N, C-alpha and C positions, 0 to 999 in steps of 0.2 A: 449213651455211654458205650465206648468201644469195649469189646470183650477180649480178655487175654486168651492165649492158646489153651491153658488149663481149663478156664471157665467155659470156653467154646466146646472142648472135648466133653466136659461134664454134661452139657445140655445138648449133646449131639443128636439124640433121638428127636427132640422137639424141633431143632433146626432143620433136620432132614425132612421132617413132615412139612414145614413151611416151604422148603425148597421144592419138594415134589409138587405142591399146589401151584407154585409159580411156574414150574416147567410145563404143567398141563395147560396153563392159560396162554403161554407165549407162542408167537408164530414159529413156524418151522425154520430151522437154520438155513441161511443162504450160503451155498457153496461157491467155489470158484467158477466164473462163467466159462472159462476155457480149460479143457483138460490139459494136464502137463505135457502130454505127448504132442499136442497141437500148439504149444506155446511158442509165440514169437516175441520179438522185442516189443515191449508194451509202450503206450504213450507216456508212461511214467518215466521213461528214459530221459525225458527232457526236464524232469524235476531235479531240483538241487539236493533235496533231502527226501529220503523215503523211509517211512517208519513202519515197522512190522512188529506184531505181538506174537509171542509163542508160549505155549504151556506144554509141559511134558506129561506123559502118563505116570501114575503112581507106581512106585516099585513094590515088589511083593513084600508084604508084612511091614511096609514103611510106616503106615499110620500107627500100627500097634507098637512099633519100636520107638518112634519119635515122639508121640503124643500120649499123655496120660491124664486121666480124669482125677478129680479130687475124691478120694474114697470116703471122706467124711461128709460130703455134701448129701443132703437128705434126698435129693432127686437123682443121685448117681445111678447109672445103669448097672445092674448086677445080673449074673447068670443064674442058672438053676441051683447052683451050689452056694449062692449068696456071695460069691466073689465078684469083684469089679470086672465087668465084661470087657473083652478085648476090643480095642478101638478099631473100627472099620472105616475105610475111606469115605469121605464125603466131599464132593466137588465144591471148590470155592470160586471157580471161574467157569463161565459158560460162553462159548463162541456162538454168537447169533448171526454173524455175517463174516464170510471169509474175505471178500473183496467187493467193496471197501471193508476193511476189517473193523469188527465191533466185538469188544470183550465186555461182558457184564460180570462185575465182581460182587460176590455176595458177602456183605460185611456184617458179621454177627455183632449184636449189641445187647444191652440189658436195659429194661425199663422196670417200673414198679410192678407192671403186670407180668413180667417174665422175659424170656429171651426173644429177640427180634432179629430180623434180617433186613438190611438195606441193600437194594440192588443198584449199583452205580455203573453207568455206561461210559466206556472209553472208546474213542475212535482212532483208527490208524489207516494206513494205505492197505495193509494186508494183516490177516490174523490167521495163525496156524494152530489148529486144534491138536490134541495129543496123538491123533492117529496119522498125522502128516510126517513123512520120513525126511531125513536130511537131504536126500537128492532133490525132492520137490521144493524144499526150502531154498536150496541153492539155485534151482532153475527159475523160481519165481522172484528171486531177489537179484542175485549177481548176474545171472545169464539174461534174464528179461530186461534188466536195466542197462545192458551192454557195458558193464563195468570194465571188462577186460579190454575191449576196443578203445574205451576212453583213455585208459592208462597207456596202451600201446601207441596211441596217437598224441601223446604228450600231455595228457590231463592228469588229474589227481583223483583217484578213487579211494574211498575210506569205508571200511565196514567195522561197525562197533557192536559188540555183544555186551549187553548190560542186564543186571538183575540181581536178585537176592542170592546169597550164598546157597548153593544146592539146587538152583532152579534150572540148571542145564546149559549155562553159557559156554563153558569150556567144551562140552559135548558138541554143541552147534559149531563153534568157531573152529575147532580142530577139523571137523568134517568139511567146512568151507575152505580152509587152508589147503587140504589135500585135493579138493576138487578144483581149486584154482591152479594148483600144480599140474593137475591132469589136463586142463584145457588151455592153459596160457600159451604154451609153445605152439600148439596147433593153430590157435587164433593168430599168433604173431606171424606164422608162416603164411597164412591167408592174406593178412594185411601186407606183408612184405612182397608177396607176388604181385599184388595190385600196384604197389608203388613202383616196382621194377618194370612192370609192363607199361605203366603210364609214362615212365622216363626212358623207355626204349632200351631196357637192359637186355643183355644177351640171353639166349634161351636157357643155357645151363644155370645161370644165376636166378632167372625167373622161376625155374622149376623148383628150386629149394626154398626161396624166400627167406633165407637166413640172414637178415640184415640187422637184427636186433641183438644187443648185448644185455644180459640180465645180471644184476648184482643184488645180493640179499643181506640184510642185517636183521638181527633178532634181539630186541632190547627188553629187559625186565625192569619195571619200576616198582620198587617195594617201598611204600611210603614216600620219603624224599630221596631215596637212594636208588640210582640207576646202575645197572650192570649189564654185561654182555652175555647173553645166553649161549653164544657160540664159543666162548672162552673155555678152554679145557683146564680143569683144576682138580687136584686130588685132596685139597684141604676141605674139611667139613666142620660145621658147627656142632653144638651139643645135641641138636635135633636131627643131625644127619644131612642137613642141607649144605650144598657146596658153597664155599666162601670165595667170592670173586672180587676183583678190583672194581672200585666204584668209578663210574663214568660221569664226567661233568656234563651237564645239560645247560648250555648258555648260547647266546647269540654271538656270532663273530663280528668283526669290525664293520661289515656291511649289512648286518641284520640277518644272516642265514643261521639256522639252527642245525648244526651237523655234529652230533656226538661222535667221539672217537671210537667207533665200533669196528669190529672185524667185518669187512665186506667180502663176501664170498661170491665168486662168479659161478653161475650155473648155466648149463647148456641144454639140459634135458629134464623131462618131468621126473625121472628117477632120481636125478641129483638133487632136485628141489625137495622131493619127498624125503629123501634121506636127511637132508639138512634140517627140515622141519622136525622130523622125529628126534634128531639129536638135540635140538634146542629145547623141545618140549620135555625131554627127559631130564633136563637141568632145572626146570622151573620149580620154584619153592611151593610146597604144599604143607599144610598143617591141619590137624584134626580140630574141628570146632563143634559147637553144639548142633549145627545144622548139617555138617558135611565132614565125613571122616578124612577126605583128601581135598580140603578146600584150597583153591588157589588164592594165595594171600597177596598177589601182586597183579599189576597190569602187564600183560605181555603184548609187545608190539612187533609184528612182522612187517618189514618194509621191503618191497620188491621195486627196485629202480630199473627202468627200461630206457636204454639209449639207442637211438636210431643211427646206425653207422652210415647210412646213405645220406642222412642230413645231420651230421655230427654236432652242429651248433644249434639245433632246434631244442626246445625245452624237453628235459628228460621227464618221462612219465613216471608215476608212482602208484603203487597199490599198497595201502596201509591197512593192515588187518589187526584190530585191537580186541583182545579178550580182556575186558575190564575186570578188576577185582570185584568180588561180591560185596554188595552193600549190606550193612547189618544194622538192626535196631539194637537199642540198649538191652532189651530183654534177652537178645541172643548172644550178646558179648559181655554181659556183666560178670560172668564167671571166668573170663579170660585172665591170663597173667598180664603183667604190666606191658610186656613187649607186644602181645596180641592186641591189647587195648590201644596202644599207640599206632599200630598198623591199621586197625579199623578206623581210628580217628583220621589218620592221614589219607586213607583211601576215600573216606566219605567227603573230606574237604576237597580232594581233587575232583570227585564226581560232581560236587556242587558247583565248583568253578567251571567245569565243562558245561553244566547246564546254563550258567550265567553267560558263557560265551555264545551258546546256541541262541539264547534269548536275544542277545545283542545283535547277532547276525540276522535274526528274524526281523528285528526292529530296523536294521539297516536296509533290508530288502523292502520294507513297507513304507519308508519315508525318506525324504531328501535330507541332505546335510550330514554333518559328522555324527557318527555313533561310535563310542568307545567300546572295543571288544577286549576284555581283560585277559587275553591269552597269555600274557607274561606273568600272571599271578601264580601259576602252578607249572611244574615241570611236565605234567601230562599234556596240558594245552599248549605249552611251548613246542612239544614234539609234534603237535597237530597244527603247527603254524600254517602249512600250505592251505588248510581249509579255512582258517579264520583271518588270515592277513588281508586287510582291506586293499592293500596295494598290489596283491597278486593278480596277474592277468591270466593265469592258467585256468582252464575250465575244471571244475571239481564237482564231485557227486558223493554223497554220503548215504549209507544205509545203516540204520540202527535197528537192531533186533532186540526188543525188550522181552526178557524172560521172566515168567512168574511161576510160582509153585502152584500145583493143582489143588492143594489141600485147603479146606475152609479155615483151618487153624492159622494159615499164613496169609489170609486175605488182607489183613491190615497192612502188612508189608507189600502185598501185591498192589494195593491201591497207591502206595507211595511210588512204586516202580512205574506204574502206568501214568501217574500224574507227572512223574519226572520226564517220561518219554514224550508226553503230549506236545511240549513246546518245540520239539525237534521237527515237527511237521510245519515247516516254515513256508512262507510265500516265496515263489521263485525270484531270485535276485534280478535286478535290471541288467540287461546285457551290457557288457563293457568291452569296447574294442581296445586296440593297442594304445599305449600312451602317446599323446601327440608329441611331435618333435619339439625338443627344447635344446638349444645349443649348449646350455649349462648343465644338462642332465644326461650323463653317459648312458643311462638305461634306455634312452630314446634314439641313440645314434645307430645308423646303419653301418654296413661294412666300410664304405668309402670314407665316411666321417671318422670312423675309428682309426683307419689307416692314416688319415690326414693328421689326427691328433698325435698318434704315436710318432709319426715322422717328425712333427714339430718338436716333440719332446726329445727325441734322439738328436735332432739337428741343433737344438739349444745347447745340449751338453757337448756335442762335437765342436760347436763354435767356441764354447768356453774352453775346451781342451786345446783347440787350435790357438786361441788367444794366449793361453798360459804358456804354450810352447814358444810363441813369438816373443813373449815378454822375457823368457829365459835367454833367447838368442839376442834380443835387443840389449839386454843387460851386459851380456858377454861382449857384444860389439862396442858398447860404450867404454867398457874397461880397456878395450883394445884401441880406443880412439876413433872408432868408426861409427857410422849411423845407418841403421837399416831403413828401407822404404816402409812407409806405413802399411799395415796389413789391410789388404783389400778383401771385400766380400767375394766369396766364390760365385761363379756363374751358376744359374739355376741347374740343378741336377748334378753338379760337379762336387758337392760336398760329400765326403766319405763319412757316412753315419756310423760305420763299424758294425752294423747289424742288417740283416735281411728282414725288413718289416713284414714281408709277405709270409715268412715262416712263423713269425710271432702271431700274426693275425691272418690266417689263411682265408680263402674265399668262403663266405657264409658266416664267418665269425664276426662278432660285434663286441662293443665295450661291455655289454651285459654278460657275455660269455667270459670275457677276461676277468670281470669282477667276481665271478664265481670261483676263480682259481685261488688256491692258497698261495701265499707269497713264495714258498720254495718251488711250487710248480711254475710260476711265472719266471723265476730266476733260471730254472732249468730250460725253459723255452728260449730265453735270451742267450744262454750258453750255447745251445744248439744252433741258434740263428746268427752267431757271431761271424763276421766276415773280416778277414785280414787278421793281423797280429798286433795292431797298434795299441790295443788295450790288453792289459793283463787280466787274468781270471778274477782277481779281486776287484779290479775296476769295473768289469762287466757285472759282477754281483752287486756292487754298490749302485751302479746305474739302474739296474733292473729293480732293486728295492726302492730306489727313489721314485721311479716312474710308476710302479704299481701303487706305491703309497699316495702319489698324487691322484691316481684314478680312484682309489678308495675314498680319498677326501672329497672329490667331486661328487661321488655317489652319495656319501653321507650328507653332504651339504644340500644336495638336491632333495633327498628324502626329508630332511628337516624343513626345508622351504615348502615343499608340497604339503607336509603334515601341518605346518602352520596355516597354510592357505585353507586346508580342510577344516582346521579348528575354527577359523573365522566364519565358516559356513554353519557352525553349530547354531541351532535355533536358540535364541535367547529366551530365558524364562520371563514370562509376563506375570508379574506379581499378582495382578488382579485375578488371573486365571487360577493361580494356586491358592491364594489366601482370601479371595473375595475383595470387594471394593471397600477401602478403608473409609470410616465415617469422616465427614468433612464439615467444616463450618459453612453456614449458608452465605456468609459474606467473605470477601477476599481480604486477607490481612498481609501486610508486609512481614516477611519471615523474621526480620530483626525486631519488629514491634511485638510479634507473637512471643518471641523468646523473652523480651523485656517483661511481658505480662506474666509469664510463668515464673520468672525470677521474683517479681513483685509479690505474687501470691505465695510462693514457696510451697511447702507441703500441702497447704490449703487447696492448691490447684487440683492435685490428684484426689483429695478427699471429696471435693465437689463433683468431680467426674464420676467417682465410684458411687457416690450417693445418688447422682442422677441416673446412672445405669441400673441400680437396684430398683429405683422407682419406676423406670421405664419397663423393666422386666415384670414387675408386679402388676402394672396397668396394661401390659400387653401392647405397648406402643412400639413404633419403628425407631430403633436406636440411632440410625443414621440421622434421622430428622431431629431427634431429641438431643443428640450430641451437638448438632449445629446450633440449636436454640441455647443450650447450656453455655457453649463457648462464646456465642455472640453476647450473651448476658454478661459473662465475666469480662469480655473485652470492652464492652460499653462502660462497665464500672471502672475498668482500668484507665480508659481514655478520659472518663470524667475526673478521676483522681489526678491523672497527669495534667489535664487542662487546669484544674483548680490549683495544682502546685505551681504551674507556670504563671497563672494569674497572681497568685500570692507573691511569688518572687518578683514579678514586675511592679506590683504595688509597693513592695518593700524597697525596691530600687528607687522608685519615684520619691518616697518619703525621705530616703537618705539624700536624694538630690536637692530637696527643698531645704533640708537642714544645712 
């Protein structure tokens, strides 16, 4: 039986003795094979998900302040004055290997003979002991996994910090955010120089390598409510936390999740550092039983990176998420109603995140359709770039699971480590670009996109041209004249009213246009208008009509592809799930079998149940006995049916003689 924190503290001397005996017998801890000063990009950079465990050192007097023994227990530890002794720290987690990472959780329990310890082992890619500082954590996770280069090159990098309230998540994540700010721009300049040199850029441009634009958003998700941490507000609630406008989190018409957040452009490390500090100062914190300044929300920093040299390439993203602390009932039962609701919503979102990771691992391991329920929660909706099965962008995720060092928290630590284990997924099968499909705009190249746009504008120009001719023809008829039939213009002679090359410049595709909001596409069309044949309102209506057609084609293609994927779902084989159903030894017509059941009525099931009981008592095979029982009942039914037919025939013969 698991032990509560109070019971564990009461029996701490006994548990410490058991733990000391275990430590004496275990092998020496394996450290990292490569010192951090000699660290280079590791082979794990090719992995889709990297899992790391971390435990922090105990704070001064933390054990005495946080945990208390039962003074009424007969075996409670007392000092020389007969008072309950101050609680001293006892380790609940032991790191036995740093890489590959191995944590051993010492789970206290109770048996009839007294306190016990169960040593549970959990494995990860990396394990950080309490003496590892933040710089080494950053170097061995973000730097060694080449996460910054991935995002700069148009991929999606995500870093998640998860764990119990008070286990050190925010401490780790804030340090990672500031180190990303420190290194990101230098790394971008290195990549920029390489691209410019490869494309023959001039010496001055190649020297700076400043070809990337960086925009930053910072979102806070408190339960089901999202808000913008970069929004300035002077209004505060009863607890002194700022009150902000709620932001909606939903998909747009083509499936993109883009909350209406303040997007701030940054050009230097100092600007990004300042923005991070500003946002973090706005984050909601509340005192809980485990942490005086507990973060009650998920905080998501998103850095979007655009390549100005290749403006229509996929934009890279760095998503850094400090997840809200998970809580057990024991730690949250004394909260007020609002705190309880927050804890419940946070735990729901964390469980949905786990389900998405499990589904992604299943998708990597087998063929066919696997449903990833990322739409079930706002947290996973915001992480769509990682979970969307239709995404072609390369992605990599690092999850750092944090656990408390105290033995009183080991029960929760095992929950955290068990939660993080499924994140260590098999690498997904490599997927290239979508194959060309004339009906799917996401697969069109630049030339096909220009061809489609030209056809769309030509169709509307022809319609406008025909409408003008109809007006002139009507006027001519009223004047007793007749116009010549309208002839089709020669190729290239039709005035479209727009410069399609400005709407879809070199390198741009239908996929890029599909990412635009409708007002952005309208603005492009206004800027690309040629001549004065169309009024401003006509230009706007034409642009809205065309982008609406493009959205419709994208949605239709997505639906069609999703249906095709659904058809590839492996069908459930009932015999695999439920076993082979018992069958009769003889073959019967389904209609005849139903007639027999109607003939017997309730007696049919009574005979089956009685036969099954007898079979169980005698230890016989039910499948065989079922066949014998049904064969016997069917034989009797057939005999009755034959006798009835014979009797009817004889009666008919007698009536004929009379």
